[in-house]
DRENDO-1510 file (C-alpha; in Angstrom, 1 decimal, always signed):
<recs>
REC; n; res; u; v; w
REC; 1; MET; -3.0; -8.0; -3.0 .
REC; 2; GLY; -6.8; -7.8; -2.9 .
REC; 3; TRP; -9.4; -8.1; -0.2 .
REC; 4; GLY; -10.6; -11.3; -1.7 .
REC; 5; ASP; -7.3; -13.1; -2.0 .
REC; 6; LEU; -7.2; -14.8; +1.5 .
REC; 7; GLY; -9.2; -17.8; +2.6 .
REC; 8; ALA; -10.1; -15.9; +5.8 .
REC; 9; PHE; -11.9; -13.4; +3.6 .
REC; 10; GLY; -13.7; -16.1; +1.6 .
REC; 11; GLU; -11.3; -16.9; -1.3 .
REC; 12; PRO; -12.7; -20.3; -2.5 .
REC; 13; SER; -9.5; -22.2; -3.1 .
REC; 14; LYS; -8.4; -21.7; +0.6 .
REC; 15; GLU; -4.6; -21.5; -0.3 .
REC; 16; THR; -3.5; -19.2; +2.5 .
REC; 17; PRO; -3.5; -21.4; +5.6 .
REC; 18; ASN; -0.9; -19.3; +7.5 .
REC; 19; LEU; -2.7; -16.0; +7.1 .
REC; 20; ASP; -6.0; -17.7; +7.8 .
REC; 21; GLN; -4.4; -19.1; +11.1 .
REC; 22; MET; -3.0; -15.6; +11.8 .
REC; 23; ALA; -6.6; -14.3; +11.6 .
REC; 24; SER; -8.0; -17.1; +13.8 .
REC; 25; GLU; -5.4; -16.3; +16.4 .
REC; 26; GLY; -5.8; -12.6; +16.1 .
REC; 27; MET; -8.2; -10.0; +14.7 .
REC; 28; LEU; -9.6; -9.7; +11.2 .
REC; 29; PHE; -10.4; -6.2; +9.9 .
REC; 30; LEU; -13.2; -6.3; +7.3 .
REC; 31; ASP; -13.3; -2.5; +6.8 .
REC; 32; PHE; -9.6; -1.6; +6.5 .
REC; 33; TYR; -8.5; +0.8; +3.8 .
REC; 34; THR; -5.4; +2.1; +2.1 .
REC; 35; ALA; -4.9; +5.9; +1.9 .
REC; 36; ASN; -4.7; +5.8; -1.9 .
REC; 37; PRO; -5.5; +3.4; -4.8 .
REC; 38; LEU; -1.8; +3.2; -5.7 .
REC; 39; CYS; +1.4; +2.0; -4.2 .
REC; 40; SER; +3.8; +5.0; -3.5 .
REC; 41; PRO; +1.2; +7.3; -2.0 .
REC; 42; SER; -0.1; +4.5; +0.2 .
REC; 43; ARG; +3.4; +3.7; +1.5 .
REC; 44; ALA; +4.1; +7.4; +2.2 .
REC; 45; ALA; +0.8; +7.6; +4.1 .
REC; 46; LEU; +1.6; +4.5; +6.2 .
REC; 47; LEU; +5.0; +5.8; +7.3 .
REC; 48; THR; +3.8; +9.4; +8.0 .
REC; 49; GLY; +0.3; +8.9; +9.3 .
REC; 50; ARG; -0.8; +11.6; +6.8 .
REC; 51; LEU; -2.9; +11.6; +3.6 .
REC; 52; PRO; -0.8; +11.7; +0.5 .
REC; 53; VAL; -2.2; +15.1; -0.4 .
REC; 54; ARG; -0.7; +16.4; +2.8 .
REC; 55; ASN; +2.7; +14.6; +2.6 .
REC; 56; GLY; +3.3; +15.6; -1.0 .
REC; 57; PHE; +2.7; +12.2; -2.7 .
REC; 58; TYR; +0.4; +13.5; -5.3 .
REC; 59; THR; +0.4; +15.4; -8.6 .
REC; 60; THR; -1.2; +18.7; -9.7 .
REC; 61; ASN; -0.3; +18.1; -13.4 .
REC; 62; ALA; -3.9; +17.1; -14.1 .
REC; 63; HIS; -7.1; +16.8; -12.1 .
REC; 64; ALA; -7.5; +13.7; -9.9 .
REC; 65; ARG; -4.6; +11.7; -11.4 .
REC; 66; ASN; -2.9; +8.8; -9.8 .
REC; 67; ALA; +0.9; +9.2; -9.6 .
REC; 68; TYR; +3.7; +7.1; -8.2 .
REC; 69; THR; +7.5; +7.0; -8.2 .
REC; 70; PRO; +8.8; +5.6; -11.4 .
REC; 71; GLN; +12.6; +5.8; -12.2 .
REC; 72; ASP; +12.4; +9.3; -13.8 .
REC; 73; ILE; +10.5; +11.0; -10.9 .
REC; 74; VAL; +12.4; +13.9; -9.5 .
REC; 75; GLY; +10.5; +14.0; -6.1 .
REC; 76; GLY; +10.3; +11.8; -3.1 .
REC; 77; ILE; +9.5; +11.9; +0.6 .
REC; 78; PRO; +10.3; +15.4; +1.8 .
REC; 79; ASP; +12.7; +16.1; +4.7 .
REC; 80; SER; +9.9; +18.0; +6.4 .
REC; 81; GLU; +7.9; +14.8; +6.9 .
REC; 82; LEU; +8.5; +12.8; +10.1 .
REC; 83; LEU; +8.5; +9.0; +9.4 .
REC; 84; LEU; +7.6; +6.3; +11.8 .
REC; 85; PRO; +11.1; +4.9; +12.1 .
REC; 86; GLU; +12.5; +8.4; +12.9 .
REC; 87; LEU; +10.1; +8.7; +15.8 .
REC; 88; LEU; +10.6; +5.1; +17.0 .
REC; 89; LYS; +14.4; +5.8; +17.3 .
REC; 90; LYS; +13.5; +8.0; +20.2 .
REC; 91; ALA; +12.3; +5.0; +22.1 .
REC; 92; GLY; +15.4; +3.0; +21.2 .
REC; 93; TYR; +14.0; +1.0; +18.3 .
REC; 94; ILE; +16.2; -0.5; +15.6 .
REC; 95; ASN; +14.3; -0.2; +12.2 .
REC; 96; LYS; +14.7; -2.2; +9.1 .
REC; 97; ILE; +12.9; -2.1; +5.7 .
REC; 98; ILE; +13.0; -5.2; +3.5 .
REC; 99; GLY; +11.6; -5.0; +0.0 .
REC; 100; LYS; +10.1; -2.0; -1.9 .
REC; 101; TRP; +10.7; +1.5; -0.6 .
REC; 102; HIS; +9.0; +3.5; -3.4 .
REC; 103; LEU; +9.3; +6.9; -1.7 .
REC; 104; GLY; +11.9; +8.3; -4.1 .
REC; 105; HIS; +15.2; +6.9; -5.3 .
REC; 106; ARG; +17.5; +9.9; -5.4 .
REC; 107; PRO; +20.1; +10.0; -2.6 .
REC; 108; GLN; +18.2; +12.5; -0.4 .
REC; 109; PHE; +15.2; +10.1; -0.3 .
REC; 110; HIS; +17.2; +7.0; +0.8 .
REC; 111; PRO; +15.4; +5.2; +3.7 .
REC; 112; LEU; +18.5; +5.3; +5.9 .
REC; 113; LYS; +18.2; +9.1; +5.8 .
REC; 114; HIS; +14.6; +8.8; +7.0 .
REC; 115; GLY; +14.9; +6.8; +10.2 .
REC; 116; PHE; +15.7; +3.2; +9.0 .
REC; 117; ASP; +18.9; +1.6; +10.3 .
REC; 118; GLU; +19.0; -1.1; +7.7 .
REC; 119; TRP; +17.6; -1.7; +4.2 .
REC; 120; PHE; +17.6; -4.7; +1.9 .
REC; 121; GLY; +15.5; -4.2; -1.2 .
REC; 122; SER; +14.8; -1.8; -4.0 .
REC; 123; PRO; +13.8; +1.8; -4.5 .
REC; 124; ASN; +11.4; +1.0; -7.3 .
REC; 125; CYS; +9.2; -1.9; -8.5 .
REC; 126; HIS; +10.7; -4.8; -10.3 .
REC; 127; PHE; +9.9; -3.7; -13.8 .
REC; 128; GLY; +12.2; -4.7; -16.6 .
REC; 129; PRO; +14.4; -6.0; -17.9 .
REC; 130; PHE; +15.7; -2.8; -19.5 .
REC; 131; ASP; +18.6; -2.2; -21.9 .
REC; 132; ASN; +20.7; +0.0; -19.6 .
REC; 133; ARG; +20.9; +2.6; -22.4 .
REC; 134; ALA; +17.4; +4.1; -22.6 .
REC; 135; LEU; +16.4; +2.7; -19.2 .
REC; 136; PRO; +18.7; +1.3; -16.5 .
REC; 137; ASN; +17.7; -1.9; -14.7 .
REC; 138; ILE; +16.5; -1.3; -11.1 .
REC; 139; PRO; +19.1; -1.5; -8.3 .
REC; 140; VAL; +18.8; -3.7; -5.2 .
REC; 141; TYR; +20.4; -2.2; -2.1 .
REC; 142; ARG; +21.9; -3.4; +1.1 .
REC; 143; ASN; +21.9; -0.4; +3.4 .
REC; 144; TRP; +23.6; +2.5; +1.8 .
REC; 145; GLU; +24.8; +0.9; -1.4 .
REC; 146; MET; +23.5; -1.1; -4.3 .
REC; 147; ILE; +24.6; -4.8; -4.5 .
REC; 148; GLY; +23.2; -5.6; -8.0 .
REC; 149; ARG; +20.3; -5.0; -10.3 .
REC; 150; TYR; +17.1; -6.8; -11.0 .
REC; 151; TYR; +17.2; -9.2; -14.0 .
REC; 152; GLU; +21.1; -9.1; -13.9 .
REC; 153; ASP; +22.1; -10.2; -10.4 .
REC; 154; PHE; +18.6; -10.8; -9.1 .
REC; 155; LYS; +16.9; -13.0; -11.7 .
REC; 156; ILE; +13.3; -12.8; -12.6 .
REC; 157; ASP; +12.2; -15.1; -15.4 .
REC; 158; LEU; +9.3; -13.4; -17.2 .
REC; 159; LYS; +8.5; -16.6; -19.2 .
REC; 160; THR; +8.1; -18.9; -16.2 .
REC; 161; GLY; +7.6; -16.3; -13.5 .
REC; 162; GLU; +10.4; -17.8; -11.4 .
REC; 163; ALA; +12.4; -15.6; -9.0 .
REC; 164; ASN; +13.9; -16.3; -5.6 .
REC; 165; LEU; +13.3; -12.8; -4.2 .
REC; 166; THR; +10.6; -13.7; -1.7 .
REC; 167; GLN; +12.9; -16.4; -0.2 .
REC; 168; VAL; +15.7; -13.9; +0.0 .
REC; 169; TYR; +13.4; -11.3; +1.7 .
REC; 170; LEU; +12.2; -14.0; +4.1 .
REC; 171; GLN; +15.7; -14.9; +5.2 .
REC; 172; GLU; +16.5; -11.3; +5.7 .
REC; 173; ALA; +13.5; -11.0; +8.0 .
REC; 174; LEU; +14.3; -14.1; +10.0 .
REC; 175; ASP; +18.0; -13.0; +10.5 .
REC; 176; PHE; +17.0; -9.5; +11.5 .
REC; 177; ILE; +14.5; -10.7; +14.1 .
REC; 178; SER; +17.1; -13.2; +15.5 .
REC; 179; LYS; +19.7; -10.5; +15.8 .
REC; 180; GLN; +17.5; -8.1; +17.6 .
REC; 181; GLN; +16.2; -10.8; +20.0 .
REC; 182; ALA; +19.8; -11.8; +20.8 .
REC; 183; SER; +20.7; -8.3; +21.7 .
REC; 184; LYS; +17.4; -7.7; +23.5 .
REC; 185; GLN; +16.7; -4.7; +21.3 .
REC; 186; PRO; +13.2; -3.5; +20.5 .
REC; 187; PHE; +12.7; -3.5; +16.7 .
REC; 188; PHE; +10.4; -2.3; +13.9 .
REC; 189; LEU; +10.5; -4.4; +10.8 .
REC; 190; TYR; +8.7; -3.2; +7.6 .
REC; 191; TRP; +8.5; -6.3; +5.4 .
REC; 192; ALA; +7.4; -4.8; +2.1 .
REC; 193; ILE; +7.5; -7.7; -0.4 .
REC; 194; ASP; +6.1; -7.2; -3.9 .
REC; 195; ALA; +5.7; -10.7; -5.5 .
REC; 196; THR; +2.0; -10.1; -6.3 .
REC; 197; HIS; +2.7; -7.0; -8.3 .
REC; 198; ALA; +2.9; -7.7; -12.0 .
REC; 199; PRO; +5.2; -9.0; -13.4 .
REC; 200; VAL; +4.2; -11.6; -10.8 .
REC; 201; TYR; +6.9; -14.0; -9.5 .
REC; 202; ALA; +7.4; -17.0; -7.2 .
REC; 203; SER; +10.3; -19.4; -6.4 .
REC; 204; LYS; +10.6; -22.8; -8.0 .
REC; 205; HIS; +9.1; -24.7; -5.0 .
REC; 206; PHE; +5.8; -22.7; -5.4 .
REC; 207; LEU; +5.5; -22.5; -9.2 .
REC; 208; GLY; +2.5; -24.4; -10.5 .
REC; 209; THR; +1.2; -25.3; -7.0 .
REC; 210; SER; -1.9; -23.0; -7.0 .
REC; 211; GLN; -5.3; -23.4; -8.5 .
REC; 212; ARG; -5.1; -19.7; -9.3 .
REC; 213; GLY; -2.1; -19.9; -11.6 .
REC; 214; LEU; +1.1; -17.8; -11.2 .
REC; 215; TYR; -0.7; -15.1; -9.1 .
REC; 216; GLY; -1.9; -17.8; -6.7 .
REC; 217; ASP; +1.7; -19.2; -6.6 .
REC; 218; ALA; +3.0; -15.8; -5.4 .
REC; 219; VAL; +0.2; -15.5; -2.8 .
REC; 220; ARG; +1.0; -19.0; -1.5 .
REC; 221; GLU; +4.7; -18.2; -1.2 .
REC; 222; ILE; +3.9; -14.9; +0.7 .
REC; 223; ASP; +1.5; -16.9; +3.0 .
REC; 224; ASP; +4.2; -19.5; +3.7 .
REC; 225; SER; +6.8; -16.8; +4.4 .
REC; 226; ILE; +4.5; -15.1; +6.9 .
REC; 227; GLY; +3.8; -18.4; +8.6 .
REC; 228; LYS; +7.6; -18.9; +9.0 .
REC; 229; ILE; +8.0; -15.4; +10.4 .
REC; 230; LEU; +5.3; -15.9; +13.0 .
REC; 231; LYS; +6.7; -19.3; +14.0 .
REC; 232; HIS; +10.1; -17.7; +14.3 .
REC; 233; LEU; +8.8; -15.2; +16.8 .
REC; 234; GLN; +7.2; -18.0; +18.8 .
REC; 235; LYS; +10.3; -20.1; +18.7 .
REC; 236; LEU; +12.4; -17.2; +20.0 .
REC; 237; GLY; +9.9; -16.6; +22.8 .
REC; 238; ILE; +9.0; -13.1; +21.8 .
REC; 239; SER; +5.6; -13.5; +20.1 .
REC; 240; GLU; +3.8; -12.2; +23.2 .
REC; 241; ASN; +5.9; -9.1; +23.1 .
REC; 242; THR; +5.5; -8.5; +19.3 .
REC; 243; PHE; +2.7; -6.7; +17.5 .
REC; 244; VAL; +2.3; -7.9; +13.9 .
REC; 245; PHE; +0.0; -6.4; +11.3 .
REC; 246; PHE; -0.6; -7.7; +7.7 .
REC; 247; THR; -2.2; -5.6; +5.0 .
REC; 248; SER; -1.8; -4.4; +1.4 .
REC; 249; ASP; -0.9; -1.1; -0.3 .
REC; 250; ASN; -3.9; -1.1; -2.6 .
REC; 251; GLY; -6.6; -3.4; -4.0 .
REC; 252; ALA; -5.9; -6.1; -6.5 .
REC; 253; ALA; -4.8; -4.8; -10.0 .
REC; 254; LEU; -7.7; -6.1; -12.1 .
REC; 255; ILE; -5.9; -4.6; -15.2 .
REC; 256; SER; -3.5; -7.6; -14.7 .
REC; 257; ALA; -6.3; -10.1; -14.4 .
REC; 258; PRO; -7.0; -12.9; -14.8 .
REC; 259; LYS; -3.4; -14.3; -15.1 .
REC; 260; GLN; -1.5; -11.8; -12.9 .
REC; 261; GLY; -4.3; -10.0; -11.0 .
REC; 262; GLY; -5.9; -10.9; -7.7 .
REC; 263; SER; -9.4; -10.7; -6.3 .
REC; 264; ASN; -11.3; -7.9; -4.6 .
REC; 265; GLY; -14.1; -10.1; -3.5 .
REC; 266; PRO; -17.5; -8.5; -3.8 .
REC; 267; PHE; -16.2; -5.0; -4.2 .
REC; 268; LEU; -16.3; -2.8; -7.3 .
REC; 269; CYS; -13.3; -2.3; -9.6 .
REC; 270; GLY; -9.7; -2.4; -8.4 .
REC; 271; LYS; -6.4; -0.7; -8.1 .
REC; 272; GLN; -6.2; +2.9; -9.5 .
REC; 273; THR; -9.9; +3.6; -8.6 .
REC; 274; THR; -11.5; +5.0; -5.5 .
REC; 275; PHE; -14.3; +2.4; -5.6 .
REC; 276; GLU; -14.1; -0.2; -2.8 .
REC; 277; GLY; -12.0; -2.6; -4.8 .
REC; 278; GLY; -9.3; -0.1; -5.2 .
REC; 279; MET; -8.8; +0.9; -1.6 .
REC; 280; ARG; -10.3; -1.7; +0.7 .
REC; 281; ALA; -7.5; -4.1; +1.7 .
REC; 282; PRO; -7.1; -7.3; +3.7 .
REC; 283; ALA; -5.9; -6.7; +7.2 .
REC; 284; ILE; -5.0; -8.9; +10.2 .
REC; 285; ALA; -3.6; -7.9; +13.6 .
REC; 286; TRP; -1.8; -10.6; +15.6 .
REC; 287; TRP; -0.4; -10.3; +19.1 .
REC; 288; PRO; -0.7; -13.6; +21.2 .
REC; 289; GLY; -1.8; -13.0; +24.8 .
REC; 290; GLN; -2.9; -9.4; +24.0 .
REC; 291; ILE; -5.3; -9.5; +21.1 .
REC; 292; PRO; -8.3; -11.7; +21.6 .
REC; 293; ALA; -8.2; -14.7; +19.2 .
REC; 294; GLY; -10.7; -15.1; +16.4 .
REC; 295; VAL; -12.3; -11.7; +16.6 .
REC; 296; VAL; -13.7; -10.0; +13.5 .
REC; 297; SER; -13.7; -6.2; +13.8 .
REC; 298; HIS; -15.9; -3.7; +11.9 .
REC; 299; GLN; -13.7; -0.8; +13.0 .
REC; 300; LEU; -13.0; +1.5; +10.0 .
REC; 301; GLY; -9.2; +1.4; +9.7 .
REC; 302; ASN; -6.6; +2.9; +7.4 .
REC; 303; VAL; -2.9; +2.2; +6.8 .
REC; 304; MET; -2.2; +5.7; +8.3 .
REC; 305; ASP; -3.5; +4.2; +11.6 .
REC; 306; LEU; -0.4; +1.9; +11.7 .
REC; 307; PHE; +1.7; +5.1; +12.3 .
REC; 308; THR; -0.3; +6.3; +15.2 .
REC; 309; THR; -0.9; +2.8; +16.7 .
REC; 310; SER; +2.8; +1.9; +16.5 .
REC; 311; LEU; +3.8; +5.1; +18.3 .
REC; 312; SER; +1.2; +4.3; +21.0 .
REC; 313; LEU; +2.7; +0.8; +21.4 .
REC; 314; ALA; +6.1; +2.4; +21.8 .
REC; 315; GLY; +4.8; +4.8; +24.4 .
REC; 316; LEU; +5.2; +7.8; +22.1 .
REC; 317; GLN; +2.9; +10.7; +21.2 .
REC; 318; PRO; +2.4; +11.6; +17.5 .
REC; 319; PRO; +3.9; +14.9; +16.4 .
REC; 320; SER; +1.7; +17.8; +17.5 .
REC; 321; ASP; +3.0; +20.3; +14.9 .
REC; 322; ARG; +1.1; +18.8; +11.9 .
REC; 323; GLN; -2.2; +17.3; +11.0 .
REC; 324; ILE; -2.1; +13.5; +11.6 .
REC; 325; ASP; -4.8; +11.6; +9.8 .
REC; 326; GLY; -4.2; +8.1; +11.4 .
REC; 327; ILE; -5.9; +7.2; +14.7 .
REC; 328; ASP; -4.7; +4.9; +17.5 .
REC; 329; LEU; -6.4; +1.6; +16.9 .
REC; 330; LEU; -5.4; +0.0; +20.2 .
REC; 331; PRO; -8.8; +0.5; +21.9 .
REC; 332; ALA; -10.4; -1.3; +18.9 .
REC; 333; ILE; -7.8; -4.0; +18.8 .
REC; 334; LEU; -7.4; -4.7; +22.6 .
REC; 335; GLN; -10.9; -3.8; +23.9 .
REC; 336; GLY; -13.1; -4.2; +20.9 .
REC; 337; LYS; -14.2; -0.6; +21.0 .
REC; 338; LEU; -15.6; +1.0; +17.8 .
REC; 339; ILE; -14.1; +4.5; +17.2 .
REC; 340; ASP; -16.2; +6.8; +15.1 .
REC; 341; ARG; -14.1; +8.2; +12.2 .
REC; 342; PRO; -14.5; +8.9; +8.5 .
REC; 343; ILE; -12.5; +7.4; +5.6 .
REC; 344; PHE; -11.5; +9.8; +2.8 .
REC; 345; TYR; -10.9; +8.4; -0.7 .
REC; 346; TYR; -8.4; +10.6; -2.6 .
REC; 347; ARG; -7.2; +10.3; -6.2 .
REC; 348; GLY; -4.3; +12.8; -6.7 .
REC; 349; ASP; -5.4; +16.2; -5.6 .
REC; 350; GLU; -9.1; +15.4; -5.4 .
REC; 351; MET; -11.3; +14.0; -2.6 .
REC; 352; MET; -13.3; +11.6; -4.7 .
REC; 353; ALA; -15.5; +10.0; -1.9 .
REC; 354; VAL; -16.0; +9.7; +1.8 .
REC; 355; ARG; -17.2; +6.9; +4.1 .
REC; 356; VAL; -19.1; +7.7; +7.3 .
REC; 357; GLY; -20.4; +4.6; +9.1 .
REC; 358; LEU; -21.9; +2.3; +6.6 .
REC; 359; TYR; -22.5; +5.0; +4.0 .
REC; 360; LYS; -20.2; +6.1; +1.2 .
REC; 361; ALA; -20.8; +9.3; -0.8 .
REC; 362; HIS; -19.0; +9.8; -4.1 .
REC; 363; TYR; -18.3; +13.5; -4.9 .
REC; 364; TRP; -16.5; +12.5; -8.1 .
REC; 365; THR; -16.5; +9.3; -10.2 .
REC; 366; TRP; -14.0; +8.1; -12.7 .
REC; 367; SER; -12.5; +4.7; -13.6 .
REC; 368; ASN; -10.3; +5.7; -16.5 .
REC; 369; SER; -10.5; +7.7; -19.7 .
REC; 370; TRP; -12.3; +6.6; -22.8 .
REC; 371; GLU; -9.0; +6.9; -24.6 .
REC; 372; GLU; -7.2; +4.5; -22.3 .
REC; 373; TYR; -10.3; +2.2; -22.0 .
REC; 374; SER; -10.4; +1.9; -25.8 .
REC; 375; LYS; -6.8; +0.6; -25.7 .
REC; 376; GLY; -8.0; -2.3; -23.5 .
REC; 377; ILE; -6.9; -0.7; -20.2 .
REC; 378; ASP; -9.8; -1.6; -17.9 .
REC; 379; PHE; -9.8; -1.1; -14.1 .
REC; 380; CYS; -13.3; -2.6; -13.7 .
REC; 381; PRO; -13.4; -5.6; -16.1 .
REC; 382; GLY; -16.9; -7.1; -16.3 .
REC; 383; GLN; -18.2; -4.6; -13.7 .
REC; 384; ASN; -19.8; -1.7; -15.5 .
REC; 385; VAL; -22.3; +0.2; -13.2 .
REC; 386; SER; -24.1; +2.8; -15.3 .
REC; 387; GLY; -23.5; +6.3; -14.1 .
REC; 388; VAL; -21.0; +5.1; -11.5 .
REC; 389; THR; -18.0; +3.5; -13.3 .
REC; 390; THR; -17.6; +6.5; -15.6 .
REC; 391; HIS; -15.0; +7.0; -18.3 .
REC; 392; THR; -15.1; +10.8; -18.0 .
REC; 393; GLN; -14.5; +12.6; -14.7 .
REC; 394; GLU; -18.0; +13.2; -13.4 .
REC; 395; GLU; -18.6; +15.8; -10.6 .
REC; 396; HIS; -21.3; +15.0; -8.1 .
REC; 397; THR; -20.5; +17.7; -5.5 .
REC; 398; THR; -24.0; +19.2; -5.6 .
REC; 399; LEU; -25.8; +15.8; -5.4 .
REC; 400; PRO; -23.2; +13.1; -4.3 .
REC; 401; LEU; -23.9; +9.5; -5.2 .
REC; 402; LEU; -24.7; +7.7; -2.0 .
REC; 403; PHE; -24.4; +3.9; -1.2 .
REC; 404; HIS; -25.1; +1.9; +1.9 .
REC; 405; LEU; -22.1; -0.5; +2.0 .
REC; 406; GLY; -23.8; -2.9; +4.5 .
REC; 407; ARG; -26.6; -3.6; +2.1 .
REC; 408; ASP; -24.7; -3.0; -1.0 .
REC; 409; PRO; -20.9; -3.6; -0.7 .
REC; 410; GLY; -20.5; -3.7; -4.5 .
REC; 411; GLU; -21.7; -0.1; -4.9 .
REC; 412; LYS; -24.4; -1.1; -7.4 .
REC; 413; TYR; -27.6; +0.4; -6.0 .
REC; 414; LEU; -27.7; +4.2; -5.6 .
REC; 415; LEU; -29.9; +5.6; -2.8 .
REC; 416; SER; -32.6; +7.8; -4.2 .
REC; 417; PHE; -31.8; +11.5; -4.0 .
REC; 418; ALA; -35.5; +12.1; -2.9 .
REC; 419; SER; -35.4; +9.6; +0.0 .
REC; 420; ASP; -35.5; +10.7; +3.6 .
REC; 421; GLU; -32.5; +8.4; +4.2 .
REC; 422; TYR; -30.5; +10.3; +1.6 .
REC; 423; GLN; -31.4; +13.7; +3.0 .
REC; 424; ARG; -30.6; +12.6; +6.6 .
REC; 425; VAL; -27.3; +10.9; +5.8 .
REC; 426; MET; -26.0; +13.6; +3.4 .
REC; 427; GLN; -26.6; +16.2; +6.1 .
REC; 428; GLN; -24.2; +14.3; +8.4 .
REC; 429; ILE; -21.6; +13.6; +5.7 .
REC; 430; SER; -21.6; +17.2; +4.4 .
REC; 431; PHE; -20.7; +18.4; +7.9 .
REC; 432; VAL; -17.8; +15.9; +8.0 .
REC; 433; VAL; -16.5; +17.0; +4.6 .
REC; 434; GLN; -16.7; +20.7; +5.5 .
REC; 435; GLN; -14.7; +20.1; +8.6 .
REC; 436; HIS; -12.1; +18.1; +6.6 .
REC; 437; LYS; -11.7; +20.6; +3.9 .
REC; 438; ALA; -11.3; +23.4; +6.4 .
REC; 439; THR; -8.2; +21.8; +7.8 .
REC; 440; MET; -6.7; +20.7; +4.4 .
REC; 441; VAL; -3.4; +22.3; +3.7 .
REC; 442; PRO; -1.9; +20.4; +0.8 .
REC; 443; GLY; +1.8; +19.6; +0.8 .
REC; 444; VAL; +4.2; +20.5; -2.0 .
REC; 445; PRO; +3.4; +18.0; -4.8 .
REC; 446; GLN; +6.4; +15.6; -5.3 .
REC; 447; LEU; +5.1; +13.8; -8.3 .
REC; 448; ASN; +4.9; +16.6; -10.9 .
REC; 449; VAL; +8.4; +16.6; -12.5 .
REC; 450; CYS; +10.2; +13.8; -14.4 .
REC; 451; ASP; +13.7; +13.8; -15.7 .
REC; 452; GLN; +15.5; +10.8; -17.4 .
REC; 453; ALA; +18.8; +12.1; -15.9 .
REC; 454; VAL; +17.7; +11.2; -12.4 .
REC; 455; MET; +17.0; +7.5; -13.1 .
REC; 456; ASN; +19.0; +4.7; -11.5 .
REC; 457; TRP; +22.1; +5.2; -13.7 .
REC; 458; SER; +24.8; +5.4; -11.0 .
REC; 459; PRO; +23.4; +4.5; -7.5 .
REC; 460; PRO; +25.8; +4.5; -4.6 .
REC; 461; GLY; +28.1; +1.4; -4.7 .
REC; 462; CYS; +27.9; +1.0; -8.5 .
REC; 463; GLU; +31.6; +1.8; -8.8 .
REC; 464; LYS; +32.6; -1.3; -6.8 .
REC; 465; LEU; +30.5; -3.5; -9.0 .
REC; 466; GLY; +31.4; -1.9; -12.3 .
REC; 467; LYS; +27.7; -1.2; -12.8 .
REC; 468; CYS; +27.7; +2.6; -13.2 .
REC; 469; LEU; +25.9; +3.9; -16.3 .
REC; 470; THR; +26.2; +7.3; -18.0 .
REC; 471; PRO; +23.1; +9.4; -17.5 .
REC; 472; PRO; +21.7; +11.6; -20.3 .
REC; 473; LYS; +21.6; +15.4; -20.0 .
REC; 474; SER; +19.1; +16.7; -17.5 .
REC; 475; ASP; +15.8; +17.6; -19.2 .
REC; 476; PRO; +13.1; +18.1; -16.6 .
REC; 477; LYS; +9.5; +17.8; -17.9 .
REC; 478; LYS; +6.0; +17.7; -16.4 .
REC; 479; CYS; +5.2; +14.0; -15.8 .
REC; 480; PHE; +2.3; +12.6; -17.7 .
REC; 481; TRP; -0.2; +10.7; -15.6 .
REC; 482; PRO; -3.0; +9.3; -17.8 .
REC; 483; HIS; -5.0; +7.7; -14.9 .
</recs>
């Protein structure tokens, strides 16, 4: 979902009344970022508090390539990483993930092996349908075992866009919250729904109800579901003891636009890029009685901060034996303080850009290759900025491209290299980058090796359902990442 998809962020059709109300009752973050312009690395960063290049969710197969966890990926979240639910267990929390995991689908990467007590959802995105010979359909799990597969037992109609998945995920959330409240048990719920990811889907009740087409239908259903979750917390009398945060794992996928892609508002490009449209995300914090209502924050935030902030809420310290990139946002959320911190924009193994205050410096630019672009793959449709949205990887480490995001949120007007402003700001940013690179110890890349034999052929529980499939012989290869 993109920064410009919510009414509270200026979306003109105003079809997100519940999220808009959540913002009016809580805090709206205008400068909140993902840790990566793609799904899997962002989710790994959220749950570890660490940049993907540190936690292993990147590739070294080619320079500055986006990589994620498709079915044939061999890697996943390493055992050496400490995930938020593992740490919350120490404070007596019960942890549940609902929806897309996307941190590896082989048994050793199962979410219940990494701190979650319950899981209802899928290890991969809802791509398909597949023929179960060359590619297996994606499994849906309840806890340790699969209970069916997408397109077989969990229907998604690609012609109409109809699927009941968001309603199923909503009921799972309401039931889990009720159960924990009844047992007076502190809980962490990670509600990771994926209806706005192409192929976009919505349930029958929402189909055809949006001015924005099928994508808008999906946004409306997510908005309605979040409204029901917040009302449920209030009805159970636990809203004033529950911290809720809404955000996205990357900017809207403009490659799917206009029918299945969202809006990144005034920002440049979208998902897959390190321009603002790829990594600036909608974000709302809600905690009645604690967070002042109707406040707009200009704190620079990142999904990695949810790791550190959640630990702080639980009275826990982040691990001291590793570099944690997330900061504790509670002073910004509860007291309105502004914490000085940079934002780093990584694509694969490369730091592409950095934001310090209102300034953003690009050390590398690249939207996507000429080869891909010539096939109609465009991450910046209608938004060519000469010398900025480049189709070859352009290095600017000697003279970074500098933008002032306050005056120019769309990254259209380069500051002159000869200006006093450029010299002064780059001196400050260069120091921040030097410090960052001095502490950078990359993790072992998890997204380098692919093998069709590791796909979802025979997940745990397939025997009971008669849904085990025969894998091909193992044939590991270097994954190919064109973006």
